[in-house]
N, C-alpha and C positions, 0 to 999 in steps of 0.2 A: 739573671737568666732563669726561664721557667723551663721546667722539667715536664716532659711530655708523659702522659699517663697513659697505661695501656687499658684498653676496655676489654671485657670479655666479649668475644666475637658475636655472642648471641643478645647482649646488651646493645651493641652497635646496630643490629638489625631490627631490633625492636625500637630503637630510637628513631630509625628512618621513616618517614612518612610513607604509606603506601603510593605507587606511582600514579593512579588515576587522582587520588585526592590532592597529591602534591602539584600534578600539572592542573587540575581544576583550579586549586589556589593560585598558582602561579600565572595562569590565565584570567583568572579573575570569574569564570562563570563555569556553568553545568553544560551539561549536552543541550544543546537549544532544540535538539529533536523530541526532547522529551514533553514538550507542550504540544506536539502533534499526536503523540500517542492516543488519546482519548478519540480523536477523530480516526486514526487508523484502526483501532480497536473497532469503532463503530463501523467502519465500512467493512470490515471482515465480518462482523456479526450479520450486518445486512445481507452480505454475500452468501452467507450460510443459511438464510432463511429458507425453510422447506418448500414454501410456495414457489420458488423458482425451479426447484427439481419436481414436483408434483404437478402443479397446474403448468408451470413453464416448460415442462419436460426438458429441462437442462440436463445432460447426462450427469448422474449423480456419481462421478469417478473424480479421480485427482485433476484430471484435464478439465472436466466440467466445473469443478469448484474454482480451479485457477481462473478461467475463463469469467465466471460469474463475479468473483472479487475483482478482477481487473476492470469488469464492466463498471461495477460501481465506483472502484477507485478513479477510473478515467472521469466520471462526473465530478466527483469530489476535486480532482486536479484543475479540471477546466474552469470550475466556479472559484476556486482559489485565484487562479491566473487573472479571472474577469475582475476579482476584488482587489488587484493589484498586489497579491501576496505570492508573488513568485519565488520568494526564497522559502516560504513555508512549503509551497509546491514541492521543491527540492529536497526539502527534508522529510515530506511525507513519502516522496519516492524512494529516499534513502532507507526510512523503515520498511517499505515493502520489500525492497532488495534484502535487508538483513533477514527478514521474517522468512523470505524464501531460500535463502541460503541455509538457514536454521532447518527449515523443513527438508531441503533435498539432503543434508547431512544426516538427518535423523532417519531418512529413507536408505542411508547407507551409501549413498554417493560420495566418492572419495575427492580430495582436494584438488586433483588434477582435473576432473571433469566438471566440477562444481561451477567453475568461471563460464565453461562453454554454455551451461545451462542457464546461468545467470544471463549471460549475453542474449541467449535466444528470448528469455523472459522479457527482457527490457526491450527488445525488438517488437515483441508482441504488444507489450504496453504502449509503445509508441505508435504502433500500427492502428491498435483500437482507439488510441486517443484522436488520432487524425480520423478515422472513419466515424466515431461518434460524434465528434466535433462537426464534420461536414452534415451529419445527418440532424443534429439538433440546432446547431447554430446556422447552418447555412442551407436550409432547407433540403437536405438530401434524404436519401431513402433509408430510414431506420430499420424497416423488416429486412432489406436486402442486407445493411451492415451487420444485423444479428445473425441473417443465415450463414454469412461467411465466417464471422469471427467467434460468434457464441456457440453456434451448432456446427461450424467447421463445414459447412456445405452438406451436411447430412440432412435427409429430409425431416420436416418438422410439421406437425399437425397445425393448422391456421390458427385454432383457439389458443394453441401453446403459445404460438408466435406472437398473438394478439396480447396474451397476457402478460409475456415478459416487454413488449413494446410498451403497454399500458403503463405497466410498474415502473419502468424505467424513466419514461415521461414524467410520471407523478414523482419521482424521485428528484428528477432534473428541476421540476419547478419548485418542490420544497427547498432544494438547495439554494435556489434563486431567491428565495424569501428570507433565507437566514443571514443574519450579520456575521462578519468575519470572525466574531469572538464566539458566537453560539455554535458557527462550524467548528471552529477548534477545539470547543469542548466536546465534541462529537453529538451534538443535538442534531442528528441527520435523521431521525426515525419518524 
């Protein structure tokens, strides 16, 4: 008969694998969203480019930056869907949600309210994807979609609107020329 040996409680804890690594080994893979991080970071970088806010007169506010990042993200999500990369599109959206959640918490928004804000942001993303898809794929009116969604109905100078429209159309064309792998690597510039 074997005798049970007692372990020091600290030894027991140090002998246990950490939960994430244990689960990753159990499941056998890392977070699949990690492969979308270069693309997400490129989308955010593009959405923060000064020309949108200077020549394009997008309001340089939290809301304006959110709207600009969502505009660029919408283009990337639509191109991923066109390439048959529906799962990657979902993962890219999840990275966006995680980022927005972190941004809200950093601003001091509490747990109770964060979910409501995220819900509104996801609704905004869905609405913008629909508006930009209609304008870029269906022959809709991109300037009108930009006035409603990017400028939120505020008056905007025609040359600023022309700048944003031209830059987004160029970005749309550029994304259409990329392979799926190039896009996932964040080569959207």
